[in-house]
C-alpha positions in Angstrom: -30.4 20.2 29.0 -27.6 22.8 27.4 -24.3 21.9 29.0 -22.5 25.0 27.8 -19.1 25.7 29.2 -20.7 29.3 30.8 -23.6 27.2 32.5 -24.7 27.5 36.2 -26.8 25.4 38.1 -29.5 27.6 39.5 -30.1 26.0 42.7 -26.6 26.4 43.5 -26.4 30.1 43.5 -29.8 29.8 45.0 -28.8 28.2 48.3 -25.5 30.7 48.1 -27.5 33.0 48.5 -29.5 31.6 51.2 -26.1 31.0 53.1 -25.4 35.0 52.2 -28.8 36.4 53.9 -27.6 34.1 57.1 -24.3 35.3 57.0 -25.6 39.1 56.9 -28.2 38.7 59.7 -25.5 36.9 62.0 -22.9 39.4 61.6 -25.1 42.0 61.9 -26.1 40.9 65.0 -22.5 40.2 65.8 -21.8 44.0 65.1 -24.6 44.8 67.7 -22.6 42.7 70.2 -19.4 44.2 69.8 -19.6 47.5 68.7 -22.9 48.4 70.0 -23.0 46.9 73.7 -26.0 44.4 73.1 -26.0 40.9 74.5 -27.5 38.7 72.4 -26.4 35.2 72.8 -24.7 33.7 69.6 -22.7 31.1 71.1 -25.9 28.7 71.4 -29.1 28.0 70.6 -31.2 29.1 67.1 -28.6 32.0 66.6 -25.4 29.9 66.6 -27.1 27.7 64.4 -27.8 30.3 62.0 -24.1 31.3 61.9 -22.8 27.4 61.4 -25.7 27.1 58.9 -24.0 29.8 56.8 -20.9 28.7 57.1 -21.7 24.8 56.3 -23.5 26.3 52.8 -20.7 28.1 51.9 -18.3 25.2 52.5 -20.2 22.5 51.5 -20.7 24.4 48.1 -17.1 25.0 47.9 -17.2 20.8 47.4 -19.5 20.4 45.0 -18.5 23.3 42.8 -15.1 22.1 42.8 -16.2 18.8 41.3 -18.6 21.0 38.9 -15.8 22.4 37.5 -13.5 20.0 36.8 -16.0 17.7 35.0 -16.8 20.7 32.9 -13.2 21.0 32.2 -12.9 17.4 31.5 -16.1 18.3 29.1 -14.2 20.3 27.0 -10.6 19.7 27.6 -8.3 16.8 27.1 -5.6 16.2 30.1 -8.0 17.5 33.1 -5.6 16.2 35.7 -2.6 18.7 34.6 -5.1 22.0 35.3 -3.6 22.0 39.2 -2.1 25.9 39.0 -5.3 27.1 37.8 -6.7 25.6 41.5 -3.6 26.4 42.9 -3.8 30.4 41.6 -7.7 30.8 42.3 -6.6 28.9 45.8 -4.0 31.2 46.2 -6.3 34.7 45.0 -9.1 34.0 47.6 -6.0 33.3 50.5 -4.5 36.4 49.5 -8.4 38.2 50.0 -8.0 36.6 53.6 -5.0 38.0 54.4 -6.0 41.3 53.1 -9.2 40.7 56.4 -6.4 40.0 58.4 -4.7 43.4 57.9 -8.0 45.1 58.0 -9.0 44.0 61.4 -5.4 44.3 62.9 -5.3 47.9 61.9 -8.7 48.9 62.6 -10.1 46.6 65.4 -6.8 45.0 66.9 -7.8 42.5 69.0 -9.7 39.3 67.8 -7.8 40.1 64.5 -9.2 37.0 62.1 -6.0 34.9 61.6 -7.2 32.3 59.8 -10.7 32.8 58.7 -13.4 31.1 56.2 -11.6 32.6 53.2 -8.1 32.1 54.4 -9.7 27.9 54.5 -11.5 27.9 51.7 -8.6 28.7 49.5 -5.8 26.7 51.4 -8.7 24.3 50.7 -9.2 25.0 47.3 -5.4 24.0 46.7 -5.6 20.7 48.8 -9.3 19.1 47.8 -7.9 18.8 44.0 -6.5 15.0 44.8 -9.6 14.4 46.5 -11.8 15.4 43.2 -11.9 11.5 41.7 -12.5 9.8 44.7 -16.0 9.4 44.7 -17.8 7.5 48.5 -14.0 7.4 50.0 -14.1 11.5 50.8 -17.5 11.1 52.6 -15.6 8.8 54.7 -12.5 10.9 55.0 -15.1 13.6 55.3 -16.3 12.1 58.2 -12.9 10.9 59.8 -12.0 15.3 59.7 -15.2 16.6 61.4 -14.7 13.5 64.1 -10.6 14.5 64.6 -11.7 18.2 64.5 -14.4 17.5 66.9 -11.9 16.1 69.2 -8.9 19.0 69.0 -11.6 21.2 70.4 -11.3 19.9 73.4 -7.9 21.1 74.5 -5.6 23.5 73.9 -2.0 23.9 73.4 1.0 26.0 74.3 2.3 26.8 70.9 0.6 28.9 67.5 2.5 27.2 64.6 -0.6 25.0 64.0 -3.3 27.2 64.4 -4.2 26.9 61.0 -4.8 22.8 61.6 -7.0 23.1 64.6 -4.7 23.3 67.5 -6.0 26.1 69.2 -3.4 28.1 71.1 -4.4 28.6 75.3 -6.6 32.4 75.1 -6.7 32.6 71.6 -9.7 34.6 70.0 -10.7 35.7 67.1 -13.7 36.8 65.1 -13.6 34.2 62.1 -11.9 30.8 62.7 -12.1 28.1 60.1 -9.3 25.8 60.3 -8.3 22.0 58.3 -9.9 19.9 61.2 -12.8 20.0 60.9 -13.5 21.9 57.8 -11.8 20.4 55.4 -14.6 17.1 56.0 -17.1 19.1 54.8 -15.1 20.1 51.8 -15.0 16.6 51.3 -18.9 15.9 51.9 -19.6 18.4 49.4 -16.9 16.6 46.9 -18.9 13.5 47.4 -22.1 15.4 46.9 -20.8 17.0 43.8 -19.6 13.6 42.1 -23.1 11.7 43.1 -25.4 14.8 42.5 -23.8 16.5 39.4 -21.7 14.1 37.5 -20.2 14.8 33.9 -21.6 18.3 34.3 -25.0 16.8 34.1 -27.6 17.3 36.8 -28.8 13.4 38.6 -32.1 14.9 39.5 -34.8 17.0 37.6 -35.9 20.1 38.7 -38.0 23.0 37.6 -36.1 25.9 36.7 -37.2 28.7 39.1 -34.6 30.9 38.6 -36.2 33.9 36.5 -39.1 33.8 39.5 -39.0 36.1 42.3 -37.6 36.5 44.6 -35.7 32.8 43.7 -33.6 35.4 41.3 -32.8 37.3 44.1 -31.1 34.5 45.8 -29.3 33.8 42.5 -28.1 36.9 41.9 -26.6 37.7 45.9 -25.0 33.6 44.9 -23.2 34.5 41.9 -21.7 38.1 43.8 -21.2 35.5 47.5 -17.2 36.2 47.1 -18.4 40.6 46.2 -21.0 40.3 49.0 -19.1 39.3 51.5 -16.3 41.4 51.8 -18.2 44.5 51.4 -20.6 43.9 54.0 -19.1 44.4 57.2 -18.0 47.9 56.7 -21.5 48.2 55.1 -23.3 47.1 58.3 -21.1 49.1 60.6 -21.6 52.2 58.4 -25.5 51.5 58.9 -24.8 50.6 62.4 -22.9 54.3 63.0 -25.8 56.2 60.9 -28.6 54.6 62.8 -26.6 56.0 66.0 -25.8 52.5 67.7 -22.1 53.1 68.1 -19.6 56.2 68.1 -16.8 57.0 66.3 -15.0 56.0 69.6 -16.2 52.4 68.9 -13.5 52.0 66.3 -9.7 52.5 66.7 -7.3 54.1 63.7 
């Protein structure tokens, strides 16, 4: 295997592409509920599982990709642990996209504003995860602890909003997209553990046939490579499609 700095592991793009498909389908059904007056049960059963699976795939791959990024840099640079500013910039950039979605939902929708959605979470997590990248088995233990604590926090509400990003949910809080540090940073840590286990030193620790050029695998890989772009544009695209198909009227969205 030729380990060039630009090399990608196609299977990660493939799974990221699967996550994109699951996310778009879930959000399409969500939009039909919210804008079109339909009543799909998205809070339990197979549809909830589909939405959660998409999120878990994305977040787990963030952790795996961080380990690959640091091991790739380590392979071609000397002072790998002096690169924290690079990860701060990357995290702030993604967090900035999250703030843009906050502004858009506040202007055009109002109720259900995205305060700390998946982009906010991923941006902050990239910054927070940096010290954990050197650990291996400990990340699995810490990840499970984050998930358990986050599950506990979901059982009650508080009367203040300041720690919403951590997982302390104010009473009556409603949003379209919410991914607090507890429990979701636990999935990041499990991803770091998985990345260190399966992709040490910027190499695969397992054998896999290269299917990246075969259809439809290559289509999933392509979507995986442009997952952030697709995430940013898919909701306006879905709403336009619903409008053109007559599922919602011009009065549905408030401006």
